[in-house]
N, C-alpha and C positions, 0 to 999 in steps of 0.2 A: 440565539447568542449564548455564549458561555460565561456571562457575567451577571452579577446582581444588578438591581435597579439603579444603583448609584453610578454605574459606568455603562449602562446600556446605550446611552446616547453617544458614546465614544466611537471613533472610527477604527477600522481595522488597521494594523500596522503597515499594510501595503496599499492603503487607500491612496488613490491618485496614480498608481502605476497601471499602465495599459499593457496587456499581454496579448500577442497574436498566437493563437493555439493551433498548430498544424498537426496535432497528434490524433492517433486513432487507436482502437482496441483498448488495452488496459494500462500499460506502463506509462505512456505519455499522458493520457487523460487523468490518471491518478495524480501525477505531478501537478497538472494545472488545476485539478480539484482542490488540492491543498493550498495552492497559491490563491485561488478564488476565495477559499475560506478565510484566508488572512487579509482579505479586503481588496485584492487587485481586481481590476476590470478585465475579465478574460473574454476575448472574442474568438470563438471557435470557428475556424475556417474549414468548411466541408465541401467535398467534391459533389456537385449536384448530379453528375452523370452516373455516379455509383451509389446513390442513395445516402451519401454522407458517411459518417463514421461507421465502420463495420459493426460496432456495438449496437447500432440501431436495429440490426437484423439478428440479434441473439435472442433466441427463445429462452425463457417465457416472456409473455407480454402482459401488461396491465390493460384490461379492456373495461368497458362499461359494466360488464358482468363479472369482473374479478380477474384472477389470473387465468391465462390460457397459453397453451403451447403454440398456438397459431395466431397470427395477426389477421383480423377480419375487417378492420375499419382504419381509415387514415389516422384517426386519433389514438389508436392503440400504440403503446410505447413499450419498448423492451425494458425489463428491469435493469439490465446493464446500463442503458443510457440514462434511466431515471436516477441511478446511483452516481454515475460518473459525470453526468452533464449538469449537475446542480450548480447554481450561481454563475452560469456561463451564458453568453449571448451566442447565437448561431447565425453565421452568414455563409452563403454559398459563393464559391469562387473556383472555377475550373482552371487550375494552375497549368494544365496542359494546353489551354487556349493561348495563342500568341498575345492576345490583348490583355490577358490577366496579369502579366508580369508587372506592367506599369502600375496597375491598381494596387497590387501587393506592395510594391516598393513605396508607393505613396502612403500606404498604411504604416509600413515599417518606419518611415520617416517620422511618424507621430507616435510611435510606440516606444515602450521602455524595454520590453522583453519579447523574444520569440522563443517558443518551445516547439521542437519537432522530434518525431521518432521514426522518421523514414530510415530505410536501410542506407548504409554508407554510400555516398555518391549520388543519391537521388536528387537532393536539393541542388547539386551542381548541374545536373542535367536539366533541371527545371529553370536554372538561372536565378535561383534565390538563395544560394549558399551564403555563408557568413562573409566571405570576401566581397561579395557583391553588395550585401546589405550594409556592411559597415561603411561603404562609400557614401551612402545616403544618410547614415545615422551612426557616427563614430561612437556614441555613448551607449548604443544598444547592446543588450546582453542576449546572446544567441545560444540557447541551451539545446543540446542534441542528446537524445537517449537512443541508443542502438544496441544490437545484440553484442557486438564485439568492439565497438569504438569507431570513431570517425575515420580511422585509417582503413577500415574494412578488413577482409580476410583474403588470403590467397587461395583461390579455389572455392567453389560454391558461390551462392548469391549473397551470403552474409545475413540472410534473414534468420530470425530466431524466435522461437516460441518458448514459453516458460519451461515446458518439459525438457526441451533441448538444453536450455541453460542449466536446469537442475542436473541433468545427466553429465554435462561437461564440468560443472563446478566441483563435483565430488560430494555434494550434499546428500545425494541418494544413498551413499554408502556410510552415512553417519547414524542412520536409524535402523531399527530391526535387530534381530539376533545374529550372531556370527554364522555365516553360511547362508543366510536368507538371500533371496533375490533383492535387487535394488528396490528401495522404498521411495516412491514418488510422494512428496508432500502434498496433501490435499489442498492446502492453501497455496496459491501461485506465488511462492516466495520470490522467484526471480523477477516477476512482473511487478512486485510491490517494493522490493528493496531498492532497485535501481531508481525509481522516481523519488524516493526519499533522499538518496544521495544527490539526485539532480536538484531537488529543492534546496538542500544545504548549499550546493555549489552556486545556485542562482542567487540565493540571498547573500552569500559572501560577495558575489560579483556586483550585486546592487550596492552594497556598502562601498566597494572599491570605486564603482562608477560615480556614486554620489560625492565621494571625496576627491576624485581626480578628473572626472569627466571622460574617463576611458572605459569603453565597453570591452567585452571580450567573449570568446567562444568557450562555453562550458561543455565539456565532452564527457559523457558518462556511459559506460557499457554495462549491460545486464550481467554478462559473464564476470567482469571484474568486480562488480558490486557484490554478487553472491559469493564468489570465490574468496573475496577479502574477509567475509564473515566466517567462512569455513576455516580460513587461516588464523582466526582468533584462537583456536584450540590447536596446540602442536601435536596433532594426531600421530604423525610419523614418529616423533620422539617418544610419545607415550607407548606406542606399540613396541618400540625397541627395548623397553624395559619391562615388557610383559603385560602392559595395560591394554586390553583389547579396544579396537576402534569402535566396534558395534557391541553394545551391552544390553540391548533390549529395554526392558522395563526399569532396570536398575542402573545406577552409576557407581560401580564398585570403588572408585578412587575417592568418593565422597561419603562412603557408607556410614550410617544408613541413609539412603537417598533413592527415591524412585516412586513408582506407582504400584499399588497393591490392591487385591480384590477382597472385599468384605462379602458378607452373605447376600447383600442386595445392592452392591454398587462398588465403584472404584474410588480410591483416594490416593493422594500424593503426600509424601513427607519429605522434608529436607532437613536433615539433622547432622551436618558434617562436623560441628564443633563438639568439644567434650561436654559442654553444658547441655546442648540439644540431644546428644547421644545418650547421656545419662537420663534425660527426661523420657526418651523413647523407650529405654529399657524399663523404667518405672511404669510407663503407660501399658506395657505388655505384661506387667506383673512379674518382671524379673529384675528387681533392684539389686539382687545379689550379684548380677553380672557386671555391674558398673565398675567394680574393683577388680574384676577378672583380667588377668594379663592379656587375654585375647581381645578385650574390648575397651580397656581403660584409656588407651591413647588412639589418636587418629591413625597413625601408621599401623597399629595393631588391628584396628577395625578394617582398614583397607585390605590387609593381608587375610583377614577372615571374613571378608564381605559376603561371600556366598552363604556361609553359615548364619551370619547375622540377619541377612535378608530372609532366609528360610524361617528363622524364628518368628519374625514379624508377620510373614505371610501365613504361617500356621496359626498364629494367635488370632489373626483377623478373619480367617476364612469363614468361620461359622457365626460371626457376630454381626448384628445390624450396623449399617453404616453410621447411623447417628451415635451409637454407643462408641464406636471406634473413634470418631471425630472428637467426642467429648473427652475420651481418655487421653488423647494426645494433647488437646487444648488445655486440659487440667494440669498437664505437666509442662506446659509452655513449649511444646514442640511445633514448629511450623507445619501445618497440615491443611489440606483443602480437599473437598470432594471433586472428582473429575466430572465436569458438567458436559452435557451435550450442547451443540451450538444454539439451539432454540432457547435453552435456559440462560446461556451466557449472555446473549444479546438483550435479554430482558432484565438483566441485573439492575436493580434500582439505583445503585451508585453510579454506574457508567451512563445510565439514562439521565440522571440528575446533572451529571457533569457534561452532558451532551457529547460524550465520546462515541456513543451510538445514538442515532436519531431515526425517527420515523421517516420513511420515504413517501413523497407525495406526488401524485400524477397531476399535471397542470389542469386537467379537467375533472378527473374522477376522484381526486383526493387521495386519502391514505387507505390502503388495503390492509386489513388487520393481519398482523404478523410480518409485514414487510418493513425491515429495518436496514439501515446502511451505516457506513462508517461516518462518524462525525470528525471534527478536528480535535484530536486529543491533546490540546494545549490550552491551558487556561491562563489568561493574563490578568494582572491586577488592574490595569488601566485600559488596555486596548480591547476591542471587540473582535470576535470571530463569529462567522455565521455560514451555515450551509443549508439554509431553509428554503432557498428559492428553487422551484421545480425546474427540471431540465427543459430546455426549449425545443419546439418543433424544428425540423430541418429548415434552415434559412429564415427563421422567424424575425431576425434582426437585420437582415441584409440591407434593406432600403434605409433603415434608420442609421446604421453605421456609416454607410456611404454618404448620406446627407450630412450627418453631424461631423464626421472626421475629415471628409474630403470636400464637402460643400457641393456635392452633386445634386442637380435638380431632378425633378421627376422624369423629364424627358430623357436625360442622360442615363438614368438608371434603367428606364424601360428599354432603351436601345441596347444596353449591355445584356439585359435578360434576353432580348430577341436574338442577339448574336451568339448566345450560348456561353458568354463569359461568366455569367452568374448562375 
């Protein structure tokens, strides 16, 4: 939990809300992970005939002997599922089986939220789309995350992967040097941005439903989510006045601003204001330039950005990183070392705030060095938690059907035997 002992007993802000999770891979499961961390009960519905969520078959796996690229035992679990499946229950339901539809609709009648990330049109073919579900539960919120939106696309199957979305959004052309090939972000930004907008939309719909009794369809596209962030910067307009779209390690229109190399590591500085720029010039032992017409104002620094950045780069090139950081810090310039990912996820501050947390296997415990995303929101009264290990496929099937629908053992066994579960 992300709270001190005085509020640890408090419930999450979504405590009492029941979510049916029809998602797979990353974008959808990340959305339901966040909702689970906020206290909702998330029931992950997985297809038993396909081995459940596709993430269950993503190498590497945690085994009794540690990490392995291959699964060798039924208890082995993929790191992907261990991260994305936390705080969720798993039940199996073959939605292509004709007898599954009524089971699903009975669950939907008792749920508050459904989240799905099928391609557009799939839920309609399965007979579980929003128009059908709202007939049994008008207050239910039905959140869809897809590549291009619920309307689908004309031509093609409408399926989308993160790299496809990065390519279409324009984001690949915002990094790198002018003339470089497109740069794919190492972090799957398309798969991560869309679920955050989906959570925002879902929570807004929850407020509306609680106030009015009206549910609604929340429709979020990966392409729209990422492109909306690209549009936060007016790249076309900037290029029209000579400010290049791709600027590599530096940002000339905010000079001095960017990443630089020292003798033993990289660092970043952000000094766009007159005060910060003056400090940067003092840090590199050139206080005389602070009054120079070429650097005294922001517009002048932008006009002479290449020369200014070259001065900083030359000064830092043969100095130890520690000395460089101390020089900028002493002059109150925003500066930081460029960390690798292993160092970043072990930062004491983010660990103490539970923004990054150790990942635990339900049987084998924590593997040293295995960390995952926490819920990076701290409340003064509410609790958040992502400490519960991901479940095995179908681990909660019988319990969910018994508790929510009142099915007895014989009825559940019959559904298993018929291939519904």
